[in-house]
Each structure stands twice: as structure tokens, then as C-alpha cells.
Phi, psi and omega in degrees: 000147178274165178300322180296322179292321179288325175303320180299321178291318178302317184280350168285325179286317180231085186303138181302326183293347176279348183286152173295149180301127178086359180276113184304126188220144181084200181295122182235357178203136177097175185277126177297339183270359182296142176281126185275128178261345179174159184242130173252122176256129185210164176285317177208139184273067174285178184298325177305310182293316182296322177294319177297318182296317179295322179297329182261007179058044176255104188256003175247112183258114175261114186241155174269315183266167179297143181281339184234146178287120185289150178285146179199123176287151180219143173271355183266331183203163180283144176228166178290338181081298177272119184298337180293341180269347182300129186306319179297320180293321178300314182294318181292315180297322180300318180290316179300315183289322182298324184254010176059052183258159176238155177243128173239135185239134170231114186240263183296332178291337177266328177309313191261004182301120187299128174081336187234337188289192186300313183298311185281332174295319178296315179300318181297316179297324181277353179077025178270121186231331186269093185281131175245346176205135175218141173224192187304316185240349190241146178227152170228136184232152168266139176226164172299132183306131177219163175285158178300321179297317179296318180295317180298319179295318178299314181296315180302317181292315184291326180273344181066033180267152184290336178196160170233152176257125187242131175246128180124173179289117184298337180271355180296138177269128181236153181214350179238112192253122172271134183244112170250188181189174174054229183256015182302324182280010170278354174268136184300325184263025179308325187283345190306307184297328178289320177296321180297337185243023168074019179294139174252357172208145179238133171259123183236170173272263179254128187237147168274157182305318183299322181294320179293314180295324177296321178295314182297321179289344174265011180065035176241122178290164190220133175231115179261125186256341185106153182298305183292322181298325182278341184252345177303320179304321179293324180284326173298320180293322178299318179301318179297312181297321180289322178300323180291339186256346182260155176299150180300335181292344178251101181292147176235121183234138170275124178248119183280120177293339169064177175270125181266025182213170180241137175270126180246000000 
């Protein structure tokens, strides 16, 4: 099968029309006509993932995040300006080109996919089932009352993450859980929709300091799980769905981009 043929199957699972306007979706790098020897599903195609993919002869990379660091001018610090010059991008492109690999991206179209996407995959892994509010990207659930410490420990165990960051009184009893993921909590007003729907604790992916402080000042406890930790369940699920649809001759593997740092 060609990359273009597999892209069509990918977009049947996560239709392009579900993506936010301007969000790069589908094949974004490499030749659509390349013959696919295997598929690597990952959160982000950093060098760790690309080296693993080449070792396993997986030349179709299905990613959630952008493969290259975008260019952006700054008044705070010097930048390369042209994203093609950024060292990380140079290294990634060199590997992709050397092994004839393609990049296919599913981001916002997979985040919101009903029942299977990033939001609902995360809820399923955490055992959240009683929905009291749902919108395109955000969910709120009722749970049996537990302390914040108990909930944080449960989340850490179910996601298999090395740590979680918790804001609020650990002895506080919570029962209405707002579920965010990924980088949603990088917005200062991330907590608004949860406050509107009575959440007393929010589970987030990657958060800025302001979002956590804003939640606490709104009397909402906060549990940060990490960007990758909150979205890996959705990408594992995508790998499963794609594996069910492709011929056995084309292997599909989930490759964990992992934590590239150590907590001390």
C-alpha cells in the first residue's frame, strides 16, 4: 500500500473536517506514493522515535504533534527565523529523507473524535464514565467522592507517569472532575469552562503556572499529568484502530516518545 492509501484509512478514523481551521492534517511530509513497509504511531516524532522507526522499518509516521519546531520571531531572544535552519528540524529531516519516510498528522481531528479520540481515550483509561458535561474538547464527570491525594495517586498509576503536579489541599474531598489534556492548560483561562460546569478538580495535561493559580483561586483543585502522559492513551488507541484496518503484512507499532528528562 502507498502512503496516500494509508492516509485515506487514517482520515476515515479521524476525518479531516473535524480539525480546527488551519491545523495541519494528513500527509504533511514525504512522498504520497511511497510504498509503506510499516506504521509508527507516536505522540511526537522526535529523534528517539525516528531512530526506533528506522530500526523497525516503519516508514509511515503517524503523529499527534507537529514534527518540526515552527519558526517564530521574538523580541525576547534571538531565533533562526527560518524553521528549516533550527538544529532539531535539520536533524529530523535528515533522518526522514535518508530513510524515505513520510509524516501523517492527526491533531485536533483526533482530539475530539467521539468515543475513541484523545479526550475519550484518556477518560476510559482513568475510569471516568459518568458524564455531566461534554463539549467539543472538554468533559466533566461525576465520581465517587475521594480525597485529592487519592485521585492524584489513581491517575498517576493508571497513566504510568513518573509524577503528577497537584494544586490544592490533598485532604480535600472531590467528586466532580473536569478533564482537559495535552496543552489546553497552557491557556490562562483554561479553567473557565470547568468553573461554569461545577468542577471541583481539574485533570490537565501540561499547564502554565497562571492556569494552576487561576484554578486554585476559583476553588478548583488541579492535577497536572504532563502533555505526553495525557495524550499517549489516545495515540495507543489510534494504533489499535489502525492495526485492525490494515493488512497483517503492514505492521503498526505504537512508539512512545517518552520523557527526555529526569525528575530529581
